[in-house]
N, C-alpha and C positions, 0 to 999 in steps of 0.2 A: 395351605395352600406351600402352590411345587413352583419355579417357574427351570428353563432349560434357554442357551441362547444355541439356536441351530442357523444355519448356513443354506440357504437358495440359490438356482439360478432361475430370473425370470425374463420374460422376452422386455425387447424396451417400452409397448407402452400399455403394461400391465394396467391392471386396476388391482382397486384394492376389494375386487370381488374371485380377483386371481391369485391376490397373495392370501387372503385369506383360505380359499380352497388349497392353496401348494402350502397351507399352516395344519389349514386340516392333515392330509396326506403325511405330512412329514412325520409329527407328533397323535399321533392318531386322537386326539380332541377332542369331542364335541360342540364344546365350551372352551372358552379359552379368553383372555384377553392379549393386546402385544406390542410395539414397541422397536422400531426400528434403531441397531446399534451403529454399523458401520453402512451403508449404498457406494456403489464405486461401478464403472460401467469397464467393459470388456471388450474389448478392440482390438485385438488378438488374428483373430479368424475373423472378417471378413461380410465369411456367411452366420452367422454367428455370433452376434453383437448382441451381448446380453447385458440385464442392469446383477451385478450381486449379491445379495444381502445377507447379513446377519441381523437375527430380532430375535429378543427376547422375546417367551413366550407363559404365558402364569395358565394354569389352571383357574386361579378366578377372576370371576368374568365382571367383577365389579372396578378391572384397572394394575396396569403391573404396576409391584414394586421398584421400587431403585434395585437399579442395571451394573449394581458394582464398576460401578465405569472412573475407576475410583476413588480418594480424597479429598474431598472440596475442600476451599480454600475458608477458614477460618480469620474474623479481620475482628479480632477486642475491640472494646473501648477503654480506653486513656485518659489521661486527663488533658482536659482542654488546652489544643493550642493552637496558634494561629500557625499557614500558611500559605503560601502567595507561591500560586503557576505560572509559570509564563507561559502559552501558546494553549488551544482548542482541539491540537489533534488526538488520535490513538490517546502514546503515550503520557501527555496534557490531561486529560478525561480521565484515564483510567486513576491516574495516579491522585487528581483532585477528587474522581470518585468516591472510592479506597477510605482516604484518608477524611475526608466527609462520613462514612458510615463508622467509620471508628472514634466523630466525635470530633472532628475538630473545625474550626471555625477556618475554614477556606475559599478564598477566592482568586478563579482565573482572567488571567487579563489574554486578552484575545488584539492581535494587532487588529484584526480585520472587521466587518459584522456580521451578524448573523445568519444563521445557513437560507431563511428565504429570505435573504438583500443579499448575499451574496450572489445568488441560482439571480435573480433579476438582473445584475450588474455586466455576470456570463453570457446573458444571452442577449446581451444589448450592446455588448463589446463582438458577440457573432456575426453582429446587425450591421455593427455600425465601425467596429476596426476602432473605440475611445476605449480605452486602457483603462479601466479602475482599480489605483496602484492599494494596494489590503483589501483586494476584492474584488478576487479572479481564482484562476485553477489551484494557484498557490496557497493564495493567502482569505482568511476567514473558517469561520466555526467549521470545528472537524480537520481545519490543517488536510493537503497537499488527497487524502483520502477521500474524502470527501468526493470529489469529483475524479478516480479515478479509477472507478472498475467496482472497486466491493468484494475481489476477493481478500480470503480468510487461512489459504494458506498460510506454510510456515515452516520451514524446513530447523528450526530453532527444536533443541531435545531439550526433555527431561522438562515440559514448558505444559502437564497436563494439566492440571485444577487449576491453574493459570489462564485457560485458552479455557477451560470446562468455564467457567468465568463470564472472561469476556463473551463467548456466544450463547450462553442464559443471559446477560446482561444485554447481548441486543434485539433477541425474541422478546423479553421482557419489554424493549422499550419497540415491536411490532417486525420483526425481519421474519424472513423463516421459520419457519420453525425443521425446514432440512434443514440448516446448519447446523445441527448437533450432530446431524449425522451423516452428512455426502461428506466424500470420499475430496470432493473437492468444491467447497461452501464459497456459495457466494452472495453477494448481496444486492449486486446492482443501487450504481449512484442514484437511479431515480425512487431507490427505496431509501438509502443511508439520508438524504436530503428530508426524508421522513424520520426518522429512524431518529435521528441523531438532535430534533427538537423537543421531542418526548425522553430521552433520556439527557438533557438538559433541566428540564421541569425536574424530574426526579433527584438529580443532584438540587436543586434549587428546594424542592419539597426537605432534604436533609438541613435544608441552614447555608448552604451554601451560596456564593456572590458571582457574577460572572459580570466581569467593564468591555462592554464588546467595544472595537474600535479607539481601545488603548494598550498602549502596547507599554511592557518593564523596557525606560531605555538606561535605566541606572539605579545600581546598588549599593548597598555599604556594607561589609560586615559589623556589627557592635557586638559591640560584651552582653547585651544576651540576646542575641538574632540580628536580623538582616531588615537594611532600612531600606524597601522599593521605591521606587519613583520615578512616575508616571508623567507624560504630561503635566497632567489635571489632577496628580494629588503626591503626596506621599505618605509610603503607608508601614508604618511597627508590625514585621514579622518576625513570628520565631524559625518559619524554616519557609527555604526559598525552592523552587526545581524547575531547575531552566526543562521545556520539552521543544526548544525552534524546529524542527525538526527538519525536514534535506531543505528550506532553501532562502528560512532568512538570516543570510549570509549576517547584516549588519548589529544584530542580537548577536552572533560566535565575534562578530567586532567586539562590542563594549565589554563581553565574557572575559574576551584576553587582554581588553586592556585594566581592566580588574585582580587578572593577578589569574585569572583560570585556564591552566595549562592544556595546549592542546598537539598534538601530530597529526601530522599528514596518514592519511591512512589507503588504502586500496579500493578503489570501489569501479567503477563501468562509464565506458562512453560509448558511440555509435550514432543508430536512422533508428527513422522506426517504419517498419516497413507493410504495403500494404496489398492484400490478395483478393478477390472475390469471395467471400463465403462460401460457395457454394463447387470453390476446384477446394478449398481445403477438408469441405466437409466429400471429397470426389475422392481424396486423397484417405485419409485417413480413417471412412466408411466404407468408400468401395458402389457410394451413390451418393447422390446431391442434398438428398434427404431422412431423415430417418426419424420414426415415429415417438414421438417422447421424451427425443433428445434436442435438445436446443439449438446445439451449436455446436460443429467438433471443435477441436485445440489443438496445440501442440508444443510439444519444448525441447528444444532441438541445443546442442553443443557442441566442438570443436573445437579441436586444439590446433592453434597456426602450428605450420612450424618455426615458427621466433618461440615456441611454448605460453604462448598468449592465449588467454581462454575467450573464444568467445558465443557467445548464447543469446537464447532468445530469454524474452524480461517484459513479465506484464504483460505478455499473451494476456488479451480482448478479443476473444470471439463474438459474433455478429456485433461488433463497435463503431470505433471514429475516432478520428484520427486529431487530438485539439492541437491550440497554443498553450504553453500553458506555464512561459517566461513567470518568474516571480515579480519586475518591471519591466517600467512596460516600455525598453532602450532592448529588453534581453529574449534573444530567441530560442526557447527550449520547444520539443511539442512528449506528446505525452498518451497515455491511447484509455479511454473510457466507452464503459459501456450498461447499457442497463439491463435488468435483472431479467425482462424474455430473449434477449442477444437476439433480435429479432434483426439488426440491421445488415444490406447485403454485404456487408464489410464485414474482413478479418484483419485484425492490427496487432504487432506484437515491433519491443528493442528485441536488437540487432545488435548484442553489442560485444566492445571490449576489455576484457576486464584489465584494469593498469590503474599503476599511481599517476599525480602529474609529478614529482621527484623521475620517476621510472621515462616519460614524452617530453620530461626538459633537459634529462640526462643531470640537473643538478639537485649541489644537497638545499631543498626548499622549508620554508618555514610554510605553517599552514598556513597562517596571513599570505603569505607569498600563495598558498596552493587557491586560496579563499577570491584572489585580483584572477589567476590567471585564469581560470574559469571562467570567471564573468567577463574577462576579454573573448575571451572564445566567444558565450555566447552576444554576446556585443557588436560581434565580429558578423557576425552571420544576420542580427536585425540591417549593419551597418548597407547588407547589398540593393537592400531595396527602403533602408528605414521605412515599414513598416512592416504587417504579420504574415506574410508570405517569405514561400519558404524552399525552398532547395531540393530537386526531386532530380529522379532517375530511377528508368527501371531497373530491375536488377542483371536481365540477361547486361547489358548494354551496361552496367558497371563490372563486369565481370569481364569483358574484351574491351576495357579501358577506352568508350565510349557516350560520349552523350546523346540522348537521344533530342533530337529538336522539339519534340514534344510530347510534354507528360499522361498521361490516362486521367479516366475523372478517377479523383478517387471521393476519399469522405471529411476530407482537411476546409474548416468552412470556408477559408480568403486562398491567391492560388497559390499554383504550385511552380515555381516556375525552373526549367530546363535549368543543370548544373554538373558542374564538374567536382564532386567534392574533396579533392588531393585542394581547395585553392582555402578549402580551412579546416580539414579534416586533418592529425597530426601525420607522415608518412607510415608511422606503424601501425596507424590503424586502419590508413588505409588499409597497405595489405593482409593484415591477418583479418580481419571486414571480408576481402575482396576470396580468403581461403572459405576464412567460411560461410558465404553465399555459394563458392562451387560447391562445398560438399554439404550445404543442405539440398540443393537444388538434387543431388543424388537421394535425398531423401521421400522429400515429399514431391511425388510429378508435378511438375508446375510451376515449384518454388520460384523457376528465373522468372514465370511470366510476371511475377506481381513488378510495385516501384517500391522506391528508396526516397522516403525523403526528412528533409527539418535535423535538428540538429536533438536523440539521447542524451542526456544531461544529467537526470534525476534519479540513476538508478540508487542513490545512496550522497551522502553526504561527503565530499570529499575531507575532510576532514573532522577528529576526533577528543573529543575530554578525558581527561587521565583521572579518573576515580577511584576513590580507595579500600576497600571491602568493606566499610561500611556502606558505601553510595555515594559521599563526600565525594567532593573537586578535592584537585590534590591542593592541602596547603587549608580548607576548608573547613568549620564546624557545621555549620547549619544551611551550605547553599550544595545546591542536589541536582545536574543532570540525566534526562531520563530519551525512552526511544532516537531519532537518527541521531542528533549529535555527542551521543552514549557510542556507538562501535559496535551495537550488540542487541541493533533492528536492523530490519530493516523491511519493511511493510506494517500493512493495520494491526496485527495480530502482537506481532515481536514486539509491535512498540510500545502497544498496549497492556503484556503481559511484562515489560521493561517497566512501562510507572508502572506498575500493580506491584511489582515487585522492590523497586524505588519506594510507595510507599511503605510498605510490610517495613521494609529494613527501618523507617522512618517512625513506624507506629512501635515494634522494637527497642527501640533507643529510648522512647515515652513512655512504655508502661510500667505500671509500680510509680 
């Protein structure tokens, strides 16, 4: 049996028969099996948009053998230890899952409900405006990522075996197999709602336990481990892993009170922009529809004259802008899209990369940075004392005017005309305006879109200090993973960080 790696170019609407014909032509094999290794869209020439495929081909008709995609994650079995995890987002779940595979007795504490109940509460919220604490776009099983599009791209380097483990785990839970080879893999929020309960069952089949609607309120570092304190119980554990995501500020504050050191870190702040999806398709493809491709996306960057980086964030083709505030009196927007990406709108965060000390011109503590951001999010909410959000056309924002009426959009509540200078810092406004001008040159019709709300959850504005073992500085059995560590910023990178912390814990207890 032999195998070979070949590269092919195929039309966007190719069929499996088309692919097999191309493989036969390229290899000369009459009988074979194949496995796609990588698939990416080449749209550089609008008159010849096509898929580029890298394919493993074997002369064994029974099936392709291992494709040489790099070493796999090896999880050793260690002596039974108890581990408590705060948070069920990608970092918390994968830390707990890997520890359970290693033989640990793992309990995940999630402040919100399971994914099904969370979905019901979100639908009720968007219909009635009744906000449910701890069960919303920010909180609940799966973390914020469950209801924020489900993109699985990552810029983190040297994570191939961990990333492969994450993607294969999602596929085993019911995610589309294509996420293993697409250059821009995407599950979709609708699929994630089904995958996450399946993964929960796999975790529980390993002996794992998950406590919904139960936040870790406090902890005590003891001579033989950590005492975990919730409103319902006190649990003695050998290990405690915090995975609070970007929005659990009360957890951050509790950690600070207990002596865990945090520093302010750069993050980004701005707005959501939205366009008709057909406008983006025409700009990127030269046509409103392209058979075999769901919806066009974009990635934009600009360096403002001040040196501030302005860029698109979490671009959601065929998606919706949603109210993603973590608390009832905070206004934040985010973008989501389902697997088919078939809504009429495309949205993206357009943000300026900056730190809160830079914004204020003062040396602030990590706790003061949390306060600053919450005050800003509350200020936007207080304009209407509900989840209506400010908006303007991009063209009028560039012209430093306010449109009398905001065009129709996907946001579930009202969007009212507003001057963004009323709540965004001046240096952010200046940088965003330069960015919008630049992006209007790069994407035809970009200035016809609308901008809305406050995009302030690109990442956490603080990071905990941890040592080479993964422990929080000054602690022996207390770890932090994901957003709050400062080493992740999305589903994949957060999951990978959780895995790496779990592997450090396993290594420390091996033998």
